[in-house]
KEMAR-188235 format. One line per 5 residues: their letters; for each residue x, y, z of N, C-alpha, C. Coordinates in steps of 0.05 Angstrom, whole numbers. Example, Ala and Ser with C-alpha at 12.3 -4.5 7.8 and 13.67 -1.06 7.14 Angstrom:
// KEMAR-188235
AS> 264 -114 156 246 -90 156 264 -66 156  257 -45 142 273 -21 143 258 1 157
// end
This chain:
// KEMAR-188235
XXXXX> -1252 480 338 -1227 475 352 -1232 459 377  -1253 467 392 -1260 454 417 -1268 425 412  -1284 420 390 -1292 394 383 -1268 376 376  -1248 387 362 -1224 373 354 -1209 364 379  -1207 382 399 -1192 375 423 -1206 353 438
XXXXX> -1233 353 438 -1248 332 452 -1244 306 438  -1244 305 412 -1240 281 397 -1212 270 402  -1191 287 403 -1164 278 408 -1162 266 436  -1175 279 455 -1174 270 483 -1187 243 486  -1210 239 472 -1225 214 475 -1211 191 461
XXXXX> -1191 196 443 -1177 175 429 -1151 167 442  -1146 177 466 -1121 170 480 -1124 143 492  -1100 131 498 -1099 105 511 -1110 108 540  -1128 90 548 -1141 92 574 -1127 77 596  -1105 63 589 -1091 47 609 -1077 65 629
XXXXX> -1081 58 655 -1069 74 676 -1039 73 674  -1026 96 674 -997 97 673 -984 97 645  -1001 96 624 -990 97 597 -985 126 589  -960 134 587 -953 161 581 -942 165 553  -935 143 539 -924 144 512 -940 125 495
XXXXX> -965 131 488 -981 111 473 -972 107 445  -978 83 434 -973 77 406 -993 91 389  -986 97 364 -1005 112 347 -1029 95 339  -1026 68 340 -1048 50 333 -1063 43 358  -1089 49 360 -1104 44 384 -1127 24 377
XXXXX> -1136 10 398 -1156 -10 395 -1180 -3 413  -1204 -7 402 -1228 -2 418 -1234 -25 436  -1245 -20 459 -1252 -41 478 -1274 -58 465  -1272 -85 465 -1292 -102 451 -1319 -101 465  -1339 -109 450 -1367 -109 460 -1373 -134 476
XXXXX> -1359 -156 472 -1365 -181 487 -1361 -176 517  -1380 -184 533 -1379 -179 561 -1355 -192 574  -1350 -218 568 -1328 -232 580 -1301 -220 574  -1297 -214 548 -1272 -202 539 -1269 -173 550  -1292 -159 550 -1292 -131 559 -1284 -129 589
XXXXX> -1294 -149 604 -1287 -149 633 -1257 -152 637  -1244 -170 621 -1215 -174 623 -1200 -148 616  -1210 -135 595 -1197 -109 587 -1200 -89 609  -1224 -87 621 -1228 -67 642 -1210 -72 666  -1207 -98 674 -1189 -104 696 -1161 -96 690
XXXXX> -1152 -99 665 -1125 -92 657 -1122 -61 657  -1142 -47 645 -1140 -18 642 -1138 -5 670  -1155 -13 688 -1157 1 714 -1143 -15 737  -1126 -34 730 -1111 -49 750 -1130 -62 770  -1151 -76 759 -1171 -90 776 -1185 -72 795
XXXXX> -1186 -46 790 -1201 -27 806 -1218 -10 788  -1238 -23 776 -1255 -10 756 -1274 9 771  -1274 35 763 -1292 54 776 -1321 49 768  -1339 61 784 -1368 56 779 -1377 69 753  -1366 93 747 -1375 107 723 -1350 110 705
XXXXX> -1353 100 681 -1332 102 661 -1344 110 634  -1328 120 616 -1337 128 590 -1348 105 573  -1365 111 554 -1376 90 537 -1355 79 518  -1336 96 510 -1316 88 490 -1288 91 503  -1273 69 504 -1246 69 514 -1227 57 494
XXXXX> -1203 65 494 -1183 55 475 -1158 46 490  -1145 26 478 -1120 15 489 -1100 15 465  -1076 26 470 -1057 28 448 -1043 1 444  -1029 -1 421 -1017 -27 413 -993 -34 431  -983 -16 447 -960 -22 464 -966 -43 486
XXXXX> -992 -47 491 -1000 -65 513 -1008 -93 504  -1002 -100 479 -1008 -126 468 -983 -140 460  -983 -167 462 -961 -183 451 -963 -182 421  -940 -186 408 -938 -183 379 -956 -204 365  -959 -228 377 -976 -248 364 -1005 -243 366
XXXXX> -1013 -221 379 -1041 -213 381 -1051 -199 356  -1032 -190 339 -1039 -174 315 -1042 -192 291  -1063 -188 276 -1069 -204 252 -1054 -194 228  -1046 -169 227 -1034 -157 204 -1007 -143 210  -992 -155 228 -967 -143 236 -947 -141 213
XXXXX> -946 -162 197 -928 -161 174 -935 -140 154  -961 -136 148 -969 -115 130 -964 -88 141  -968 -85 168 -964 -59 181 -934 -51 180  -916 -71 186 -888 -65 185 -878 -59 157  -892 -71 136 -884 -66 109 -896 -41 98
XXXXX> -912 -27 113 -924 -2 104 -949 -6 88  -961 -30 88 -985 -35 72 -1011 -33 88  -1009 -27 113 -1033 -23 130 -1028 2 147  -1049 17 152 -1047 42 167 -1051 38 197  -1063 16 205 -1067 11 234 -1066 -19 238
XXXXX> -1059 -27 263 -1057 -55 270 -1085 -66 277  -1090 -91 269 -1115 -105 274 -1110 -128 293  -1127 -130 313 -1124 -151 333 -1136 -177 324  -1124 -199 334 -1137 -225 331 -1161 -227 349  -1179 -246 344 -1203 -249 360 -1196 -255 389
XXXXX> -1212 -245 407 -1209 -249 436 -1181 -243 447  -1167 -224 435 -1141 -216 445 -1145 -198 470  -1127 -201 489 -1130 -186 514 -1103 -172 519  -1103 -147 527 -1077 -133 534 -1064 -146 558  -1037 -148 557 -1023 -161 579 -998 -147 588
XXXXX> -988 -128 572 -963 -114 579 -971 -88 594  -964 -88 620 -973 -66 637 -956 -41 633  -931 -42 641 -914 -19 637 -889 -27 623  -879 -10 606 -855 -15 590 -834 5 597  -810 -5 604 -788 13 610 -779 27 585
XXXXX> -761 46 589 -752 61 566 -740 44 545  -723 24 554 -711 6 534 -731 -12 522  -749 -23 539 -769 -41 528 -788 -27 509  -795 -3 517 -814 12 500 -802 17 473  -776 23 472 -763 28 447 -763 3 430
XXXXX> -757 -20 442 -756 -44 426 -783 -52 416  -804 -50 433 -831 -58 425 -841 -39 403  -837 -14 407 -846 5 387 -832 1 361  -806 -7 363 -791 -12 338 -802 -36 323  -812 -56 338 -824 -79 325 -850 -73 312
XXXXX> -866 -56 325 -893 -50 315 -893 -27 295  -872 -11 295 -873 13 279 -871 6 249  -884 22 233 -884 17 205 -858 25 193  -850 12 171 -827 21 155 -838 44 138  -829 68 143 -842 91 131 -823 105 112
XXXXX> -818 92 88 -801 103 67 -818 119 48  -834 137 59 -855 149 44 -850 179 42  -855 191 20 -853 220 17 -880 230 7  -886 254 15 -911 266 6 -907 274 -24  -929 281 -36 -927 289 -64 -909 313 -67
XXXXX> -895 314 -88 -873 333 -90 -880 357 -107  -862 377 -105 -865 401 -123 -862 392 -152  -872 409 -169 -871 402 -198 -843 397 -208  -824 416 -204 -799 412 -217 -781 392 -203  -788 382 -180 -771 365 -164 -784 338 -160
XXXXX> -768 316 -165 -778 289 -161 -768 279 -134  -786 268 -118 -779 256 -93 -787 227 -93  -773 210 -78 -779 182 -77 -804 177 -61  -819 156 -68 -843 149 -54 -842 120 -47  -858 111 -29 -861 83 -21 -888 72 -28
XXXXX> -893 47 -22 -918 35 -29 -941 47 -12  -936 54 12 -957 66 29 -956 96 27  -978 108 18 -978 137 14 -980 151 41  -968 175 41 -971 192 64 -999 202 68  -1007 207 93 -1034 218 97 -1037 245 83
XXXXX> -1015 260 81 -1017 286 69 -1023 285 39  -1018 261 28 -1023 257 -1 -1053 262 -7  -1070 255 12 -1098 256 7 -1110 283 13  -1095 301 22 -1106 328 27 -1112 342 1  -1133 359 1 -1140 372 -24 -1119 393 -31
XXXXX> -1113 396 -57 -1095 417 -66 -1109 432 -88  -1099 456 -92 -1113 474 -110 -1111 465 -139  -1133 465 -153 -1133 457 -182 -1141 482 -198  -1126 485 -220 -1130 508 -237 -1149 502 -260  -1159 477 -262 -1175 469 -285 -1200 487 -289
XXXXX> -1215 490 -267 -1240 505 -269 -1236 534 -277  -1215 547 -266 -1209 574 -272 -1201 577 -301  -1184 560 -312 -1176 561 -340 -1199 556 -359  -1217 538 -351 -1240 533 -369 -1257 559 -372  -1259 574 -351 -1274 599 -353 -1260 618 -372
XXXXX> -1233 620 -369 -1218 639 -386 -1218 629 -415  -1217 603 -419 -1218 593 -447 -1245 600 -459  -1266 598 -444 -1292 605 -455 -1294 635 -461  -1282 651 -443 -1282 680 -448 -1266 687 -473  -1243 673 -476 -1225 679 -499 -1238 672 -526
XXXXX> -1259 655 -526 -1272 648 -551 -1289 671 -561  -1294 691 -544 -1309 715 -553 -1291 732 -571  -1302 743 -592 -1286 758 -611 -1273 782 -598  -1285 795 -579 -1274 818 -566 -1252 811 -546  -1249 785 -540 -1230 777 -519 -1209 757 -530
XXXXX> -1204 758 -556 -1186 739 -568 -1157 742 -558  -1150 766 -549 -1123 770 -539 -1116 752 -515  -1137 743 -500 -1133 727 -477 -1120 700 -484  -1124 691 -509 -1113 664 -516 -1083 663 -513  -1070 686 -518 -1040 687 -516 -1031 685 -487
XXXXX> -1049 693 -468 -1042 695 -440 -1050 670 -424  -1065 651 -436 -1074 628 -421 -1051 611 -410  -1031 604 -426 -1008 588 -415 -994 603 -393  -990 629 -396 -976 644 -375 -992 646 -350  -1019 648 -352 -1035 649 -328 -1034 622 -313
XXXXX> -1033 600 -327 -1031 574 -314 -1004 571 -300  -983 580 -313 -957 578 -300 -955 597 -276  -969 619 -278 -969 639 -256 -982 627 -231  -1002 610 -235 -1015 597 -211 -994 581 -196  -979 564 -210 -959 547 -197 -936 563 -186
XXXXX> -928 584 -201 -906 601 -191 -915 615 -165  -939 625 -164 -949 638 -140 -949 619 -116  -957 594 -120 -957 575 -98 -929 567 -89  -911 564 -109 -884 554 -102 -866 574 -90  -871 600 -94 -852 621 -85 -862 637 -62
XXXXX> -886 631 -52 -897 648 -31 -896 633 -4  -896 649 17 -895 637 44 -918 645 61  -936 662 51 -959 670 67 -983 676 48  -1007 677 60 -1031 682 44 -1031 709 31  -1025 731 46 -1024 757 33 -1004 759 10
XXXXX> -981 746 13 -961 746 -9 -972 732 -34  -986 710 -30 -997 696 -53 -1018 713 -67  -1035 726 -52 -1055 743 -64 -1043 766 -79  -1022 779 -67 -1008 801 -79 -995 793 -106  -982 770 -106 -970 760 -131 -991 753 -152
XXXXX> -1013 742 -142 -1034 734 -161 -1047 759 -174  -1054 779 -159 -1067 803 -170 -1047 820 -186  -1020 816 -182 -1001 831 -198 -1003 824 -228  -1015 801 -233 -1019 793 -261 -1035 813 -277  -1054 827 -264 -1070 846 -278 -1054 870 -288
XXXXX> -1033 877 -273 -1015 898 -282 -995 887 -303  -987 863 -300 -968 851 -318 -979 849 -347  -1004 842 -350 -1016 839 -376 -1019 866 -390  -1016 888 -374 -1017 915 -386 -989 927 -391  -969 910 -387 -941 919 -390 -934 939 -367
XXXXX> -946 935 -344 -940 950 -320 -928 931 -300  -903 936 -291 -889 917 -274 -882 928 -247  -894 951 -239 -892 961 -212 -920 961 -200  -922 953 -175 -949 949 -163 -952 965 -138  -977 972 -131 -982 988 -107 -981 972 -81
XXXXX> -983 945 -83 -983 929 -59 -954 927 -48  -949 935 -23 -921 934 -12 -911 906 -8  -929 886 -7 -921 859 -3 -906 848 -28  -915 858 -51 -902 850 -76 -901 875 -94  -881 892 -90 -881 919 -103 -874 918 -133
XXXXX> -860 898 -143 -853 898 -171 -848 869 -180  -850 865 -206 -845 838 -218 -816 831 -215  -811 805 -212 -783 796 -208 -768 789 -234  -782 789 -256 -769 782 -281 -754 807 -291  -733 803 -307 -718 826 -318 -735 841 -338
XXXXX> -732 867 -338 -747 884 -357 -735 881 -385  -753 876 -404 -744 873 -432 -766 883 -450  -758 891 -474 -778 901 -494 -790 877 -508  -816 877 -509 -831 854 -521 -831 858 -552  -828 835 -566 -829 836 -595 -858 838 -605
XXXXX> -876 827 -590 -905 827 -597 -920 847 -579  -921 872 -587 -934 892 -571 -964 890 -572  -974 875 -591 -1003 872 -593 -1015 854 -571  -998 840 -557 -1009 822 -536 -1018 836 -511  -1008 861 -506 -1014 875 -482 -1044 883 -481
XXXXX> -1056 880 -458 -1084 888 -455 -1085 917 -445  -1108 929 -449 -1113 957 -441 -1136 958 -421  -1133 973 -399 -1154 975 -379 -1179 987 -391  -1202 976 -384 -1227 985 -394 -1238 970 -418  -1221 955 -431 -1230 939 -454 -1245 914 -444
XXXXX> -1262 903 -461 -1277 879 -452 -1259 856 -443  -1237 852 -457 -1219 830 -450 -1208 833 -422  -1198 858 -416 -1186 863 -390 -1207 862 -368  -1230 873 -374 -1251 874 -353 -1261 846 -345  -1264 829 -365 -1273 802 -358 -1251 786 -345
XXXXX> -1226 791 -353 -1203 777 -339 -1202 787 -310  -1205 813 -306 -1203 823 -279 -1226 812 -262  -1250 809 -273 -1272 798 -258 -1267 769 -249  -1254 754 -266 -1248 726 -259 -1226 724 -238  -1204 739 -242 -1181 737 -225 -1186 748 -197
XXXXX> -1203 768 -195 -1208 781 -169 -1234 772 -156  -1245 750 -166 -1269 738 -153 -1262 731 -124  -1281 737 -105 -1275 732 -77 -1268 703 -71  -1282 685 -84 -1276 656 -79 -1248 649 -90  -1241 661 -113 -1215 655 -125 -1193 666 -107
XXXXX> -1196 690 -97 -1176 702 -79 -1173 686 -54  -1195 676 -44 -1194 659 -19 -1179 633 -24  -1183 621 -48 -1169 597 -55 -1139 602 -59  -1133 625 -72 -1105 632 -77 -1090 635 -51  -1103 647 -31 -1090 650 -5 -1083 624 8
XXXXX> -1096 602 0 -1091 576 12 -1075 557 -7  -1064 568 -28 -1048 551 -46 -1025 538 -31  -1019 513 -38 -998 498 -25 -979 486 -47  -953 489 -44 -934 478 -64 -927 449 -59  -937 436 -38 -926 411 -29 -940 386 -40
XXXXX> -964 389 -51 -980 365 -56 -988 362 -85  -969 366 -103 -974 361 -131 -971 331 -137  -985 322 -158 -987 293 -163 -970 283 -185  -951 299 -195 -936 291 -219 -919 266 -213  -904 267 -190 -887 244 -184 -903 219 -176
XXXXX> -926 224 -164 -944 201 -157 -954 187 -181  -961 202 -202 -970 190 -227 -948 175 -240  -923 185 -238 -900 171 -250 -895 145 -235  -899 145 -209 -896 120 -194 -917 100 -201  -941 109 -205 -963 90 -213 -957 77 -241
XXXXX> -945 93 -259 -938 81 -285 -916 60 -282  -898 64 -263 -877 44 -258 -890 18 -247  -909 21 -229 -923 -2 -217 -936 -18 -239  -948 -5 -259 -962 -20 -280 -942 -36 -297  -917 -28 -298 -897 -43 -313 -887 -67 -297
XXXXX> -887 -65 -271 -876 -87 -255 -898 -107 -246  -922 -98 -242 -942 -115 -230 -970 -110 -243  -980 -130 -256 -1008 -128 -264 -1025 -143 -244  -1050 -148 -249 -1069 -158 -229 -1068 -188 -225  -1056 -203 -244 -1058 -232 -243 -1034 -244 -229
XXXXX> -1030 -236 -203 -1009 -247 -187 -1020 -254 -159  -1010 -275 -147 -1019 -280 -119 -1008 -258 -101  -1016 -260 -75 -1010 -238 -57 -980 -233 -54  -965 -255 -48 -936 -251 -44 -922 -242 -69  -931 -253 -92 -919 -244 -117 -924 -215 -123
XXXXX> -948 -205 -117 -954 -177 -120 -938 -160 -101  -936 -169 -76 -920 -154 -56 -891 -151 -64  -879 -173 -74 -851 -171 -83 -848 -153 -107  -867 -154 -125 -865 -136 -149 -869 -107 -141  -885 -102 -122 -888 -74 -112 -862 -64 -100
XXXXX> -849 -81 -84 -823 -74 -73 -803 -68 -95  -803 -84 -116 -784 -79 -139 -791 -53 -152  -817 -47 -155 -825 -21 -168 -815 2 -151  -816 0 -125 -807 21 -107 -777 25 -110  -762 3 -110 -733 4 -113 -725 17 -139
XXXXX> -739 10 -161 -733 21 -187 -739 51 -188  -762 59 -177 -770 87 -178 -752 104 -161  -745 94 -137 -728 110 -119 -700 114 -131  -690 95 -146 -664 98 -158 -664 116 -182  -686 117 -197 -686 132 -222 -704 156 -222
XXXXX> -715 164 -199 -733 187 -198 -719 213 -205  -694 216 -198 -680 241 -203 -660 240 -226  -667 225 -247 -649 222 -270 -644 249 -283  -619 255 -291 -613 280 -305 -623 279 -334  -622 302 -346 -630 304 -375 -607 293 -392
XXXXX> -614 277 -412 -594 265 -430 -582 287 -447  -558 283 -455 -544 302 -473 -533 288 -497  -528 303 -518 -518 292 -543 -487 289 -540  -475 278 -561 -446 274 -561 -431 301 -559  -445 323 -567 -432 349 -565 -438 362 -539
XXXXX> -453 349 -521 -458 360 -494 -484 377 -493  -499 378 -515 -524 394 -514 -547 377 -503  -565 390 -487 -587 375 -475 -607 366 -497  -618 342 -494 -636 330 -513 -665 336 -506  -681 341 -527 -710 345 -523 -724 329 -544
XXXXX> -750 324 -539 -767 312 -559 -793 328 -561  -805 328 -584 -830 342 -589 -853 325 -580  -870 336 -562 -892 322 -551 -918 337 -557  -940 321 -561 -966 333 -566 -985 325 -543  -985 340 -521 -1002 332 -499 -1032 336 -506
XXXXX> -1048 319 -495 -1077 319 -501 -1089 346 -493  -1081 357 -469 -1093 381 -459 -1087 405 -476  -1066 404 -493 -1059 427 -510 -1075 427 -536  -1091 406 -541 -1109 405 -563 -1095 411 -590  -1074 395 -596 -1060 397 -621 -1035 413 -621
XXXXX> -1031 429 -599 -1006 445 -598 -983 427 -587  -960 431 -597 -937 415 -589 -921 430 -567  -904 415 -553 -887 426 -533 -861 410 -532  -840 422 -523 -814 409 -520 -813 395 -493  -804 370 -493 -802 354 -468 -774 344 -465
XXXXX> -760 349 -442 -733 339 -439 -732 309 -440  -711 298 -452 -706 270 -453 -688 262 -429  -698 243 -413 -682 235 -389 -661 215 -397  -640 214 -381 -619 194 -385 -630 166 -381  -616 146 -391 -625 118 -389 -626 110 -359
XXXXX> -646 94 -352 -648 85 -324 -626 66 -316  -620 66 -291 -599 48 -280 -613 26 -264  -598 4 -259 -609 -19 -245 -589 -29 -223  -579 -10 -208 -560 -18 -187 -574 -34 -165  -600 -30 -161 -614 -45 -141 -615 -75 -147
XXXXX> -613 -82 -173 -612 -111 -181 -586 -123 -171  -564 -110 -175 -538 -120 -165 -538 -122 -135  -551 -103 -121 -552 -104 -92 -568 -129 -83  -591 -134 -97 -607 -157 -90 -593 -183 -95  -578 -185 -117 -563 -209 -122 -541 -214 -102
XXXXX> -527 -192 -94 -507 -195 -72 -520 -205 -46  -543 -194 -40 -557 -203 -16 -565 -232 -17  -575 -241 -40 -584 -268 -43 -561 -288 -42  -540 -283 -57 -518 -302 -58 -499 -302 -34  -497 -279 -20 -478 -277 2 -491 -280 29
XXXXX> -517 -277 31 -530 -278 57 -553 -298 57  -572 -296 38 -595 -313 38 -587 -342 34  -570 -348 14 -562 -375 8 -545 -387 31  -530 -370 45 -513 -379 67 -530 -388 91  -550 -372 97 -568 -379 120 -596 -370 114
XXXXX> -611 -386 100 -638 -378 91 -659 -378 113  -654 -391 136 -675 -394 156 -687 -367 166  -671 -347 173 -683 -322 182 -701 -309 161  -693 -310 136 -709 -297 115 -735 -313 110  -733 -339 112 -757 -355 108 -777 -350 131
XXXXX> -767 -347 155 -784 -341 178 -798 -314 175  -783 -294 165 -795 -268 161 -818 -269 140  -813 -285 119 -834 -288 98 -859 -302 109  -854 -322 126 -876 -337 137 -893 -320 157  -881 -299 168 -895 -282 186 -915 -264 172
XXXXX> -912 -261 146 -930 -243 131 -957 -256 129  -978 -244 140 -1005 -256 138 -1016 -253 110  -1024 -275 98 -1034 -274 71 -1065 -274 72  -1078 -254 63 -1107 -253 64 -1120 -274 46  -1144 -283 54 -1158 -303 38 -1168 -291 12
XXXXX> -1172 -308 -8 -1183 -298 -33 -1211 -287 -29  -1218 -269 -46 -1245 -257 -44 -1267 -278 -48  -1261 -298 -64 -1281 -319 -69 -1285 -337 -45  -1267 -336 -25 -1269 -353 -2 -1293 -347 16  -1304 -324 13 -1327 -316 29 -1353 -328 19
XXXXX> -1352 -340 -5 -1376 -352 -17 -1374 -383 -16  -1397 -396 -15 -1398 -425 -16 -1392 -434 -44  -1374 -454 -47 -1366 -464 -73 -1386 -486 -82  -1401 -482 -103 -1421 -502 -112 -1407 -526 -125  -1422 -546 -130 -1412 -569 -144 -1408 -562 -174
XXXXX> -1385 -570 -184 -1378 -563 -212 -1397 -574 -232  -1407 -598 -227 -1425 -611 -246 -1451 -595 -248  -1461 -585 -225 -1485 -569 -226 -1481 -543 -241  -1458 -531 -238 -1452 -506 -253 -1451 -511 -283  -1438 -533 -290 -1436 -540 -319 -1463 -546 -330
XXXXX> -1480 -560 -315 -1506 -568 -324 -1524 -544 -328  -1520 -523 -312 -1537 -499 -315 -1525 -478 -334  -1503 -485 -348 -1490 -466 -366 -1508 -461 -391  -1513 -436 -397 -1530 -428 -419 -1515 -407 -435  -1515 -410 -462 -1503 -390 -479 -1522 -386 -503
XXXXX> -1514 -368 -520 -1531 -363 -544 -1533 -387 -562  -1512 -403 -562 -1511 -426 -580 -1519 -452 -566  -1518 -452 -539 -1526 -476 -524 -1545 -468 -502  -1571 -469 -509 -1591 -459 -490 -1594 -476 -465  -1589 -502 -468 -1590 -520 -445 -1618 -521 -433
XX> -1619 -526 -407 -1644 -527 -392 -1648 -502 -376  -1670 -489 -380 -1676 -464 -366 -1698 -470 -345
// end
């Protein structure tokens, strides 16, 4: 904790009088001439004798033309602003009104949502949230252990419980608000598989499902049997209980994977930079409009399903709801914008496009050889040429 505080403190803007720093900060350059100009600006031409080795200046103290990737940052395609070569801070203090306008120009367009809960679709943007990259609990390793145990002849009853155990993991994460509550709900599974639905833990004293008589009484486990003992050993492992206490319902990847599939339909790799950028925007508009589509219904009003064979079920089928047909209202909105505004006065829109910095091709960093030399050195299985 102390180390984290020190790191946060050292990353603050060093400019005297800066009380509301921008989130994007720049390190003082190593060049002596440019560094001296930065130091005079930071300390108002009164540089102290002893200063820290690493100093930062936030983006609020630079003119907008000092940034090389301002267009990408505003579009949400860059996480921090990058300075042009030999840029020097020049904006000393910003009033409340000026600060708001400058920050508004530099701030990213943040139409981003973190990864969503399983049953709920949320819209996402092209730039992922930082929370997206946080680790979230995976049930794969735990289920693999149980699948291996269930292959034992004495533990075959566990096969019937594997889907329920997997769903119980997500239910525990989605319905709990604290670590002890997650652990209590998780360990209640050991009573549930014995057809016992009242528990000793006061945090979760009984199951929430309605009591009903099971048609298949052979599925219940009995305490002391090899199947129950091995299941109990896996579920109450110290490392597993520690992970269960940290389960989070916020960072599932189902909607993110859906968004990636939409991108593949709108944009493949063989497009120039601006073409790819426009197609990514279209993919975002399409996904945001159709992410929460309802389930389709028949003419009689009954919900529609289709039979699906997921790979992970290894031959077992499952019912999958059929979504309603997608809508394309964003296309009509774009056409209205083009015909009623862009065609009427295209200059502002052209200027905004020209402000977008286009990165150089990857091949630009290499020297381009003479084509005749390349052709002369061409060798194949059928044309050996000169070696």
